[in-house]
C-alpha positions in Angstrom: -123.5 221.8 -78.0 -125.7 220.2 -75.7 -129.1 219.4 -77.1 -132.0 217.4 -75.5 -133.1 214.4 -77.3 -136.4 213.1 -77.2 -137.2 209.4 -77.2 -138.5 209.4 -80.5 -137.9 211.6 -83.5 -137.9 212.0 -87.4 -134.4 211.5 -89.2 -132.6 211.0 -92.1 -129.6 208.8 -92.5 -126.8 210.6 -93.6 -123.9 208.1 -93.6 -123.5 204.5 -92.7 -120.3 202.4 -91.7 -121.9 199.5 -89.9 -124.8 198.7 -87.7 -123.3 200.2 -84.9 -121.8 203.6 -86.4 -124.3 205.5 -88.7 -125.0 209.1 -88.8 -128.5 210.9 -88.7 -130.0 214.0 -89.0 -133.1 215.4 -87.6 -135.8 216.0 -90.0 -136.4 219.3 -88.1 -133.3 220.6 -89.2 -133.7 220.1 -93.0 -134.8 224.1 -93.3 -131.7 225.0 -91.8 -129.5 222.6 -93.6 -130.7 223.6 -96.8 -130.2 227.6 -95.8 -126.5 226.3 -95.0 -126.2 224.8 -98.5 -127.4 227.8 -100.3 -125.2 230.0 -98.5 -122.1 227.6 -99.2 -123.1 227.7 -102.9 -123.3 231.5 -102.9 -119.9 231.6 -101.5 -118.2 229.4 -104.1 -120.1 231.0 -107.0 -118.7 234.5 -105.5 -115.4 234.6 -104.7 -112.2 233.4 -106.6 -111.4 229.8 -105.3 -108.2 229.9 -103.5 -106.3 226.6 -102.0 -105.3 227.5 -98.3 -102.5 226.8 -96.2 -103.5 223.2 -94.7 -101.2 223.1 -92.0 -103.5 226.0 -90.5 -106.6 223.7 -90.7 -105.4 220.7 -89.1 -107.2 221.2 -85.6 -110.7 220.8 -84.4 -113.2 223.5 -85.4 -111.3 224.6 -88.3 -113.4 224.1 -91.3 -113.0 224.3 -95.0 -115.0 223.9 -97.8 -114.6 220.8 -100.1 -116.1 219.7 -103.4 -117.2 216.1 -102.5 -116.8 213.9 -105.7 -119.2 211.3 -104.1 -122.1 213.7 -103.2 -121.6 215.9 -106.0 -121.7 219.1 -104.0 -119.7 221.5 -101.7 -119.7 220.9 -98.5 -118.4 221.8 -94.8 -115.4 219.8 -93.8 -112.4 219.1 -91.1 -108.8 218.1 -92.1 -108.1 215.1 -90.2 -104.6 214.4 -92.1 -102.8 215.0 -95.4 -100.5 213.4 -97.6 -97.5 215.5 -99.4 -95.2 214.6 -102.4 -91.6 214.6 -102.7 -91.4 218.4 -102.4 -93.7 218.4 -99.3 -96.6 220.0 -101.0 -99.9 218.4 -99.7 -101.4 216.4 -102.8 -104.5 215.3 -100.9 -106.3 215.3 -97.5 -108.4 213.1 -95.7 -111.8 215.3 -94.8 -114.6 214.5 -92.4 -117.6 216.1 -93.9 -119.2 217.5 -90.6 -122.7 217.9 -91.7 -122.9 214.0 -93.1 -120.4 212.0 -91.0 -118.4 210.5 -93.8 -114.8 210.6 -94.6 -113.3 211.5 -97.8 -110.0 211.9 -99.4 -110.0 214.9 -101.5 -107.4 216.5 -103.8 -105.7 219.5 -102.5 -105.7 221.7 -105.5 -107.9 224.3 -107.3 -111.7 223.4 -107.7 -111.7 220.9 -104.8 -110.7 222.9 -101.9 -111.4 226.6 -101.0 -111.7 228.6 -98.0 -114.9 229.1 -96.1 -116.0 232.3 -94.4 -117.2 233.2 -90.8 -120.9 232.8 -91.4 -120.5 229.3 -92.9 -118.0 228.3 -90.3 -120.2 229.5 -87.6 -123.6 227.9 -88.8 -125.4 225.5 -86.3 -123.3 226.9 -83.6 -120.0 225.8 -85.6 -121.6 222.0 -85.3 -122.2 219.7 -88.0 -125.9 218.6 -88.8 -125.2 215.2 -88.0 -124.7 213.0 -84.7 -123.4 209.2 -84.6 -125.8 206.4 -83.3 -125.6 202.6 -82.9 -128.0 200.0 -83.1 -127.7 199.3 -79.2 -129.8 196.1 -78.8 -128.0 193.6 -81.3 -124.7 192.1 -81.9 -122.9 190.6 -84.9 -123.6 186.8 -86.1 -120.2 185.3 -86.8 -119.4 183.6 -90.0 -119.0 180.2 -88.0 -122.5 180.4 -86.9 -121.3 181.1 -83.4 -122.6 184.2 -81.5 -120.1 187.1 -81.2 -120.3 189.0 -78.1 -117.7 191.9 -79.7 -119.6 194.9 -80.9 -116.7 196.2 -82.6 -117.1 197.9 -86.2 -114.6 195.1 -87.7 -116.7 192.4 -86.2 -119.5 193.1 -88.7 -119.8 191.4 -91.9 -119.5 193.5 -95.0 -123.2 191.9 -96.0 -124.6 193.3 -92.8 -123.1 196.9 -93.7 -124.4 196.2 -97.0 -127.9 195.6 -95.9 -128.5 198.5 -93.7 -126.9 201.1 -96.1 -129.4 199.7 -98.6 -132.5 200.0 -96.5 -131.7 203.4 -95.1 -130.6 205.2 -98.2 -132.9 208.1 -99.1 -135.2 206.9 -96.3 -136.8 208.8 -93.1 -137.0 206.9 -89.7 -138.1 207.4 -86.5 -135.1 207.1 -84.1 -136.0 205.6 -80.8 -133.5 206.0 -78.1 -132.9 202.6 -76.0 -130.7 204.0 -73.1 -128.2 206.9 -72.4 -125.7 207.8 -75.3 -122.6 205.4 -75.5 -119.2 206.3 -73.8 -117.0 203.7 -73.4 -117.5 201.3 -76.4 -116.3 203.8 -79.4 -113.5 205.9 -80.1 -116.2 208.8 -81.2 -117.9 210.6 -78.0 -121.6 210.3 -77.1 -122.9 207.6 -79.8 -126.9 207.5 -79.6 -127.9 204.2 -78.6 -130.9 203.5 -80.5 -133.0 201.5 -83.0 -134.6 202.7 -86.3 -138.2 202.2 -86.9 -139.5 202.7 -90.2 -142.3 205.1 -91.1 -145.0 203.6 -93.5 -147.0 206.1 -95.5 -150.5 205.0 -96.9 -152.5 206.9 -99.1 -156.1 208.3 -98.0 -157.8 205.1 -99.6 -155.7 203.3 -97.3 -155.8 204.9 -94.1 -157.5 202.0 -92.3 -154.5 199.3 -93.6 -152.7 197.7 -91.3 -149.1 196.5 -91.4 -148.4 192.6 -91.3 -145.0 191.9 -90.0 -142.7 189.1 -91.7 -143.0 185.9 -89.3 -141.0 183.5 -91.2 -137.9 181.6 -90.2 -134.5 183.2 -90.0 -133.5 183.4 -93.8 -130.4 183.2 -96.0 -128.9 186.1 -98.1 -131.0 185.3 -101.1 -134.0 185.6 -99.0 -132.6 188.7 -97.2 -132.4 190.4 -100.7 -136.0 190.0 -101.2 -137.0 191.5 -97.9 -137.7 195.2 -97.1 -137.5 197.2 -93.7 -140.9 198.0 -94.3 -142.0 194.2 -93.2 -140.7 194.5 -89.9 -141.1 196.6 -86.8 -137.5 197.9 -86.6 -134.0 197.9 -88.1 -132.6 195.4 -85.6 -135.3 192.9 -86.5 -134.6 193.2 -90.2 -131.0 192.7 -89.9 -131.8 189.5 -87.1 -134.2 187.9 -89.6 -131.5 188.3 -92.4 -129.3 186.2 -90.3 -126.6 188.8 -90.0 -127.2 189.9 -86.2 -128.6 188.6 -83.2 -130.4 190.3 -80.1 -128.0 191.1 -77.0 -130.5 189.2 -74.8 -130.7 185.5 -76.1 -133.2 184.4 -73.5 -136.0 185.9 -75.7 -137.4 183.2 -78.1 -137.5 184.3 -81.8 -141.0 185.6 -82.0 -140.3 188.0 -78.7 -136.9 189.2 -80.4 -139.1 190.9 -83.1 -140.8 193.2 -80.5 -137.8 193.6 -78.4 -137.0 196.9 -80.1 -139.8 198.5 -78.4 -139.8 200.1 -75.0 -142.2 200.4 -72.1 -144.2 203.3 -71.5 -141.9 204.4 -68.8 -138.8 204.1 -70.8 -140.9 206.4 -73.5 -140.9 209.4 -70.9 -137.2 209.6 -70.8 -135.1 212.1 -72.5 -131.4 212.5 -72.4 -129.0 215.2 -72.7 -125.6 215.0 -74.7 -122.9 217.0 -76.3 -122.2 216.6 -79.8 
């Protein structure tokens, strides 16, 4: 489905793998998503759960309902692969939760998988309520202190992955487009090249309060634990100060780097069309 993506929109982060692969959902889609969740729950509670034939489901746009142990709810899913026992009967399956972006191993048995229906399958034009994103202006900082030019997921440290997951959990951000969707660097199509800007909410009593960004030196891991994304203009700036990332453009000095997540007025006018 082709959709226009404005330069800045509010999003919820539904799943994080690394700074260059995480999934977002538009805040404007939350009402529709809640409707889908209600329809799924009504369906599960109104029919006798039946384990479907897994061989019929291993293809795109063939959806199933699975119970996510991690999310504690029934979700739409697509079968990526499955494992059989010695009698060639499926025992579990690798499922992508299309409305979250995450992958789970689900037991292939009663109370964990069941058939969906046409209305649920076709909801949101048979597409998931999330899309893949990447922080497009940073690269990983190697354990040896050298700048690593590779942007593949495996080069990001587990600590970098932890920091972005910690700071995005149950949070709303302003997604800012940096340039056109990434096509060639990932196996997943049309990853949105972006940065995440924290949304700071103040009470009426503090409506004139201004935010003072952190201006100290690049810190170590212990220091990073005490910092919050709210102290920085963007997620990229937070990860750079936490010493797990570096900006792609190393000609900027440190103070310039903090603001490099923002765009010019000309860039702010752009919109991009891409398919999910």
